[in-house]
N, C-alpha and C positions, 0 to 999 in steps of 0.2 A: 501495498501500498503506499502511495507516494506521501511524503511529508505533508502536501499540498490538502490532501482530504483528511489527514490527521486531527483527532481534534486537541485543541489546548489544553496543558493538566486544570483538574479540576480544584478549584481552590474554597478552604471550605476550614473554616475557624483557622488556625495556628497552621493547617497541612497543607499540603498542593499536590495534589493524586495526578501518576502517570496514566498517558489512555493505557489499557489493556491491563489495568492495577486494581486493588482493591483493597482498602484498610478499615479496620476499628480506629474510630477515635472516640474518645469523650471530652464534651463539653460542659466545662463549668457553669453550674446552679448559681445553686447558695450555697450556705452553711446550715451543718445539722447542727442540732443541742450539743451533740459531741466534738464541735467544734472544728471537724471532718465535713469535705467538700459532698458535696453529691453533684451528680454529671448526667447530663441524657447520652448514653449510649447510641452512637449510631454506626454500621459499614456501610460503606461507599464503595460501591461500582462501578468503577471509570470505564467506559467502553473503547475498544480499540478506533470506533467506527464515531464520525459524527450521529445524533441522536436527540430526541428531548429529555429531557430532566423528569423522573416520577418519583415519586417515594410512593414506600408502602410503611404503614404506621398500625402498632399496637399498644395494649394497655393504656392507655388513654386513663381507663378507669382501672385502677393496679389488680383487680380482682379478675376482669376479663382477661386469662390468659392463654385462647386458644389460636390468637392473633399470633402468638408468641410461637405458636410449635410454627404455623405456617410459614412465618419468616424462614425459622430454622429449616424444615423443608425443602424453601426455594435454594437455599444455596446450597444446595444437593443440583438446581438444573441449572443457577447465572452462571457462565463466566465471564468475565471481564471482557476476556480478548474476544468472543465472540461475541458483544453488546454492543448494539449500535444507541448511544445518549449513555444515560447513567441514569443510576436508582441507587436511592439512598434507604437504607433497610433502618427502623427505629422498631423493634423488639420489645420496649415495655419505657414506652415514655415517660407514666408518671411511676421509675422506681420505688419513690417513698411508698405509693399503696402494693405494689408489686411486691415488696419485700416485707409488709405489714399484711399481706392476701387482703387491704379493703380495697375498696373503691375508691376512697377518697385520698386526700393528703392529711398531711400529720392536722392542720389546719381543720378538719372537715371542708375545705370546699373543695367545687367538682371541677378538675380540670377542663374538663368540656362546656362547663358555662361560662369560663375566666378568660378568652379568648379576644379582644387580642392581648392580650397581658400588657403589661409594662417590668421595665428592669429594676425601676424603684419600689415595685408594687409589696405585693403578698409574696408570699412563695405561690400559692397556684399563679399571680399574676408576672410572679421572673420567669415562672416552668413554659406556662405560655409563649410569651415572650423569645424565650429564644429557642421555643420551636419555630415561632415562627420567622425569626428574623433568618436561622441556619437551613430550615428544612422550605418551608411551604413558599418562601417568597425565590426558593431556586429553580422553582419546579414548577413544571406545564400540566399535572397531572397527580390527585394524589387517588390513593385506596386507603381506606383507614376501616381498622378489624374490629368489631366489639361481641360480645353477647351478649345473654338473656342476662335478668340478677339469678343471685343464690336460690337453688330450690327450684329453679324457672329454667327450663328450655328451648330456644330456639331454632325452627329449621334454618337453614341456610339460607338468607334473602339479601338482595340488594337494594337498595333505598338511595331511592333519586328525590330532587328536587322535579316539579315538574318542569311542563314548557323549553326542554332542554333536551332538544333532537339528536348532540351530540353525546347528552350524558347517556341518551335511549339506547344508542350505538352501543357506545362502551359497556352497560348491562348487560345487552344482550349477548354481547363477547365473551363477557364474563362466563356465564353459563351457571349461574345460581339455579336451582325449581323453580324460585318467584320472585320477580320483582315489582315491589312495592313503592307508589309514591307517598313521598312523606316530605312534611311541609321543613323549611329551616326553623332551627331555637338561640335565639338571641345567645351569644357569647360562645356557641358551638364552634369545633372545630370545621365545621361543615357550612355553618354559615361566613365565618371570616373565610374560607377558601373562596366561596362564592363571592364578595365584595370584594377578593382581588384579582376576580376573573382569573381561576383554576378551578378547572373539573374535578368535582370532587365522588368516585365511589364510598358509597359506605355499606363494609358485610355486616349481618348482625348472622351469629351462627355459636349451638352451642351453648354452654350453663356455663357460668362465673365458677372459678376455681377450680374446673375439670378439660381434660382433655375429650374427646369422643375421636375418631378415624374418620369419620364422617364428614363431619363437619371438618376439621384438618383438610381432607383428601377435598373436599368442593372449593374451600377458599385456595390451596396454591394450585389446583389446575387456572380454577376462574384467573388469578393473578400473572399464570403463563401467558393462557390465552391474551388477556388483555395484551401484555408486552406486545405477543404477535400479530394484534390487528394492528397498534398503529407504529408495529416495522422495525422492535427497537431488537428481538428475538427471529431468527427464523421461524418459519409456518410450523415447519417438521418438529422444532422445539417446545412450542406451544401442543397442549392436548387437544383431538380432537374435536368436537361438539357438535355435533346435527341436532339435538335436544331443542327446542324452541323456550326459552320460558316463559312463565305466565304471566302475567301484568295486573294488579290490583290498585285502584285509588282509595279502596274504604274498605276498612276491616271493622271489625264488631269483635268486645272483650263479653264472654259469659261468665260470671260469675258463683260462688258459691251461693244455693237459697236457702242456707242454714249452717252453724254448725258441726263438725263431727269431723267423721274420716270418711274419706270420698274412693270411691272404687270407680278408677277409670280406663277405660274401657272401647279410648282413642288416643293417637299421640299426635303429634307434631308428623306433617308431612301428607297424613289423611284426608283425604277427600270425602265433605258430609255434603249431606243433602238437608233439606228442610224438613226436622221433626228428626233429625239422626239422635239415636241414644251417645250422648259424650261419656256418661259418666253417673252415678248414685251416689248420693250424700248422706247416710243415714247416723246417727249415734254412735255412740261405743261400743254396744254393743251389738252394731246394724240394724238399728229398729227404726223404725219413719222415716227407713229410707225414701228420700224425692228424687226422681228420675234429673237430670240437666240434659236439654236436647238441643240441638244447633240452631238456631232461630231463621238461620239466609243455607243459600247451597255455598260453599265456598272450600278453601283449602285450610286445614290447619296449620296457622304458620308459626303458634306459640301454645307450651303446655306446662301446667306449674309439677312439678318433680316430686311435691311434699302433699302426704296423700293427709294429712290434719289439719285442716281448713277452719277459718270459719267466717260467717257468713258475711258475705260479701267479696271476697280475696276472689283475683281475676283466677279463674283455672285454663279457660282456654282462649287462646287470641286467634280468630278465624279471619282470614281474608277474602275477599267478594270478587268471584272471579267470572269476567263474562263470556270466556269460550270454555266453560267447566266440559261441556257436550265431548270435547274434540282432546280432553286428556289423555285419553284408553280407553277403548271400551271394556275391557277383564280388568283394569287396573283400581284397585280400591287405594293405592295411593300417590301422589305425585314422584315419589319417590320410583316406584316401581315401574310409574309410565317412564321417567328419562332413561331407565336404565335400559328400557327395552334398546332405544338407538345410542344410548351413551355410555359401551362397558367400565368405560372410567368410574365412573358413579355406583358407588355399591349399593345391593339393593337390599341390603341385612336389614331387621324391625332400628330403626333411631331408640336412640338409647337402654340399647339390651346390655347387660352388666357385662358379659363377653365382647362387647364392641368398646370399652371404657380404657384408657391408659391409665 
């Protein structure tokens, strides 16, 4: 390759990374109560050829660790010498919460409500500003990864703001089971990226503080597909995807009709029709059980994994899908329907114990 086509070294913080190489670096953010520095850990893969700059981030909420495993999986496939452009990997942005197994920072602030931040502000503001200055402002695309809360599970899904054909194209290329149009929230990384005109995909997949093979596989394959779609890696290096994700712009929460013990008969990924049984909630002896049924036709995109419930607890999150009849004639779940045409997606039941890592 001629020097005319080679990119310049990638300068970030106090490093200059040569084309076709990668480096791990830590950027100091703030000082802990112990007096030791806390840092933002990044791995930068600077391609041998020119191309866009993309970030892949996880652990904005410290207990949402599935994205960390996805970043590690990506490193098995991404080689800077074969890369066009630059990829910045951030496996645990909220390192404070990551170490403490907590969603929040030590000051109880939510990092994903603290953007754009300020270098002289609170701990959350300092970390948000550091990530903005060193990562978001350097990139032309971001992929941020989240999970459901503790004792909840989310079917892998891409969330995008409505009204962007390009984001829709990227979401389709990612190939998660479903694309959900979701409004931007003030102070979130996604809202900030939109203000800075940096397109961003948000992956929701799995459960806090747990790994599961399905979520990790879908996430890693999806990132590779997007990188192939925008020309950063060869198409053959991405994972083929012939399945078409479902799309939804409305969803409904189904809540426990009473307190007690829930016996769930449906899970995330299941296709449901209005009136289908979802769960039965009864007392401590199983007495006075109340049936919980689906209020709509749709796909379950999230469910509670803890069977002990209070009245009003959210037990199921169901996305309203218009093209439900085209999912698969005999498929009972969207996972099965996609597995027919897309072997890289395992068809095994979501959250079976033997599927947990």
